[in-house]
N, C-alpha and C positions, 0 to 999 in steps of 0.2 A: 740737425740737417743744415747744410750750407749750400746755397746756390749762388753762383757768381757769374755775372755776364762777362764775357771775355771776347776780345777781338785779337786774333793772332795772324801774323803775316808769315806765310810759309816761305822758306828760303828759295825754293824752286817750284815752278808750276808742275802739276801732276797730270799725267795722261789718264783720262777716265774712260771706262767702258761700261755701257748700260748693263745693269744687273750683275755686275762683277764685284766681288769683294777681294780685297787684298788683305790677307790675314797673316799677321806675323806674331807668332807666339815667342816673344823674345825672352821671356823669363818665367821660370817657375821657381819663385824665390821664397825665402822665409822672412817674415817680418814680425816685429813685436808690436802688438796693439793691445791696449788696456791690460798690460802685464800678462798677456797670453800670447803664445806663439801661434802663428797661422801660416798656411801656405797661400801663395798668390799666383793666379794665372793672369797674364797680361795679354789682351787682344788689341792689336794696333790697326787702326784705319780699316774697319769694316765698312765698305762702300756699297751704296745701293741708290737707285733712283726713287725719290719720294716727292710728295706734294706738301709743301710747307710754305706759308707766307701770310702776312697780315692782310694783304689785299686779295680779292678773288682772282685778279689777273695773274698774280704770282702763283697762286695755288692751282691754276688751270693747267700749268705745264710742269712736267716732272723735272726735277733738278738733282744734281748729285749731292747726297748727304753722306756723312761719315760718323761712325761711333767708335771711340776708343773706350776700353773697359779694363779696370783692374778689379779682380774678384778674389776676395779673401775667404778661405774656408779652413776647417780645422786641420791641424797637423796629424791628428789621428787618421782622418780620411786620406790624407796624403800618404802616410806611412803604409796604410792598408793597401792602397792602390799600387804603390811602388813595390811592396813585397809580394803581392799576389798577381801583378800584371792584369788586374781586373778593373777595367775602367769604371764600372758601376759603383765601385767603392770610393771613387774620388769625385772629380767634377768634370763632366763631359763638355769640353769647350765647343765641340762641333754642334751639340744640341743648343748651347747658349747662343752661338752665332745664328743658327736658323731661327731661333725665337726672336732675337733682336731684329733681324731682317724682316720677319713676318709682321712684327708690330710696326716697323717703319714704313712698310709698303701697304698696310691694310686699309688705311684711311687718310684723309686730308688733315693736316694740322695747321692751326693758325700760328701757334707759338712752338718754338723748340722746347720750351719748358714743359709743355704738355707731353711731347714725345718722350723726353727724358724721364718724366715722372712715370709714364706708363711702362717704359722699359724697366725701370728700377722695381716697380711694384710686381711685375711679372716674374722677374728673376728671383726675387725673394720668395714669391709664391711657389715657384716650381723647382728651385734648385737649393741645395744646402749651402747657401752663401751667408756669411756673417756680416760682411761689410763690402761695399762696392764704391768705386769712383767711376763716373762716366764723363766723357767729353763728347758732346753731341754738337755737330756743326754743319753749316752749309759750305760746300767747297767752292761754289761759284756764286756768291751772294750778289744780288742785283743792286750793288752800291758802287758809286764812283770812287776811284782811288784805292779800293781794296784789292790787292793783288793776291791775297791768300784766302784764308777762311775766316768765318765769324761763327761763334757758337757759345755754348754755356758749359760749365762744369758743375757736376753734382756729386756730393759725397754723402753717403747715407749708411747707417747701421741698421741691422735687422730690428733691433729693439725700438727704432723710430717708426717702423712701418705699420705695426698693428696687423700685419698680414699673417698668412698661414706659416706655420713652422715647418722645419725640415721633418723628414720621417722620424717616427718614434725611435729613440735609442734602443728600446727593447726589441722592436722589429729588426733593426739593423743587427743587433746582437744575435738574434735567433735565425736570421736568414740562412746561414750555412747549413742549418739542420733541416730546412724545409725541403720536401720533395718537389722536384720540378713538375710543372703541369698546369692545370687550370686553377686559378685562385678566385675567390669571392671576397670582395671588400664590402662588407655590410655597413650600411649607413655611411657611405664613403665621403659625403660632403664634397668638397672641391677636389678631393682625390689625391692628396699628397702620398698616401700609401699605395694607391692604385698605380700612380705614375712610377713610383719607386719599384714596385714589383714588375711592371711592364719593362722598365729599363733593365731589370735583372733577367729578362727572358721569359717571364710567365705570360700565359694567356689570362686576361683579367676581366671579370665581370664586376662592374661597380653598380651598386644599388643604393638609391636614395629617393626621398620624396621631394627634394628641393630642386625645382626646375632650373633655376639660375646656376646653382652649383654644378649640376650635371652638364649644362651648356658650356660652362667654363672648363670643365674637365675634358669634354669632347674636343674643344678647341685646342687645349694644351696637348692632348694625345695626337691630334692631327699634325700640329706643328712639329712635334718631336718625333713623328714617324712611328707611332705605336698602333698599327692597324688591328692588333689583337687585343686592344683594350676597348671594351664595349660598355655602354651604360644602359641602365634600365630604370625607368621612373616607376617606383613601387611604393605604396603606402604599407609599411611594415606593421602598422598598428591600426588596422581597420576597426571601427567602433561596433559594427554590426555583424562581424563574421570572424572566424578564427584567423590566425596569422597566415599569410600566403605560403604555399609550398615552394621550396627552392630547388626541387629535384631530388632524386634518390641516388645517393652515392655518385654524385656528379663532380665534386671538387676535391682536388688534392690538398688545397690550403684554403682555410677560411679565416679572414681577419675581422676582428671586432675591436674597435678602439673608441673608448669614451662614449659608449652607447649601451643602454641596458633596457631590454624589454623581455621580462622573464618568460612569457609564453613562447618565445622563439627558440629556447634552448633545444627542445625535442626536434624542431625543424632543422636546426643547424647540425645536430648529430646525425640526422637522417641524410642530410645532404653531403656529408663527408664520405669519401671513398674509404674502404679498408686500407689502413696505412696512412690515410690523410691526417693532416694536422690542423688544430685550432689554435690560433694566436689571439689572446684576449687580454686587454688591459682597460680598466675603467676605475672610477672613483670608489673609495670606501666611504662608509658613513662618517668616519672621522674627518674626512675632508669637508663634508657638509657642516659638521659641528664646529670645526676650527675656522673655516674660511667662508661659510655660507654659500658654498658652491658645490654641486648644483643647488638650486633654490629649494627643490623638493627632495626630501629624504629618500623617497621610494626610487629615485634615480641612482641610488648608491647601494653598493654591496655591503652586507654585514661581513664580519670576519669569517673566513673559510666558506662563505656562501658559494663562491664560484666553484670551489671543489665539489660541493654537493650537487650543483647544477650540471656538472659534466661527469658525474660519477662513473658511467660506463667506460670512459676513456682512460687510457694509460697516461699518467701525469709524468711529463718529462721535465718540467720546470714550474715552480710556483713560489711566489714570494709576495709579501705585503710590506708596505712602508712608504717613507717619504721619498719623493723624486725631485730633483732639481733639473729644470729644463735647460737645454743648451743655451748658453749666453746669459744665464741667470745666476744669482748667488742665493745662498740659503736664507738671506735676509730680505728677499724680494718676493713678489707675487708669483715668481716662477716655481715655487714649491707646491707640490700636490701630494696627496696620499692615495695610493692606488694599490690594486691587486693585479698581478701579472701572471699569466699562465701560458704554457705551451703543453698541449696534450695531443695524443695520437689515438686514432680509432684502431681497435685491435683487429 
C-alpha cells in the first residue's frame, strides 16, 4: 500500500455546486497488472460537500471535496457484461459513486487519510474490485497561496485489505441457472452474496447471528438502493431447542456458503419451493487436515456427505476439489478444499 501527500494546483478554477458531482467516465480501458489483464473504470472528480479538517473550526462548516477513482476488475467480468449487456456481471459505477458520496458525507473527518481509507475498505468490501487508486482532495483548502486543490493519493490491492472477498465464483457460475424470486442467504455474515443477488434482482432475506455484520449489510443495502434486501438476527444453533423454522416452501433460492450445521438440512429442504434451488459450498475434511481450517473437524463435510444430506433433491451440479480464490495462486493460502452443489427440489 502506498499513501503519498500531494498538493496540486489546478490550471483553472472550478465552479462548484452543493451536493453536485461531476462524473466523467473517460475510460474503460484494459491494463496489465501483475501479469494479468484487467478492465478499468475511471471516475473523475466526484464532488460533494463534506466536513474535514484538523481544527474544529474547519470541520464546523461544509467544504467542497472531490474524489477521483481508478478501479480495476477482471476482464472476465468485463467480457460477460459487454457480451450480455448485463450490468450486474460487470462493475456498477453508479453504485460505486453513491457509496463514495455516502461515506464522504456521513460523518466529520479530521484527516483526508481517514476518509480515503474508509472509501477504499468499503469498495473492496462491497464490489468485485481487485485494485484501486484514489485521489481524495479539498477543492478550496483554507491555506494562503493555494489556488487549486490539496489532497492525497492512495493505491491499494485487494490482497492488502484483509477485507471481504468478491462473491464466490461458484455462485457467479450458477447464477444463470437460478430461478428468479425470493432468496435466502443463510449465515450471511457481512452479506457479499446477499448484495450480489440483490443486484441481480432477487428479493433477499439475509440471516445471521452477528449483529455487527448485519448492521454493515443493512447500511450497504441502503446506500446501494436495495430495498428488497432484509436482514434477520437469528441464532441458527440454539442450545436448548431445535433449529428455527425458516418457513414452508417460501424460497426460490437458498444459499449456504462456508457454514455447516447438520440439523438444519431438513429445515432448508422444507423452506425450498417446488422447483427451488439450493446452492451450497463449504469445506471438506481434507481442508481441516491439510490447512488446519476450520479448527474443528465437525465443521467440515466428509466426501459425498453433502449429497446424502440433500438426498430428496435433484442434483444439477456436484464436485469436490481444490479451489484457488480470485487473486491467489496455487502456492498461497488462497487454496481451499470444498464441496460444491446445485440441487433442485422436485
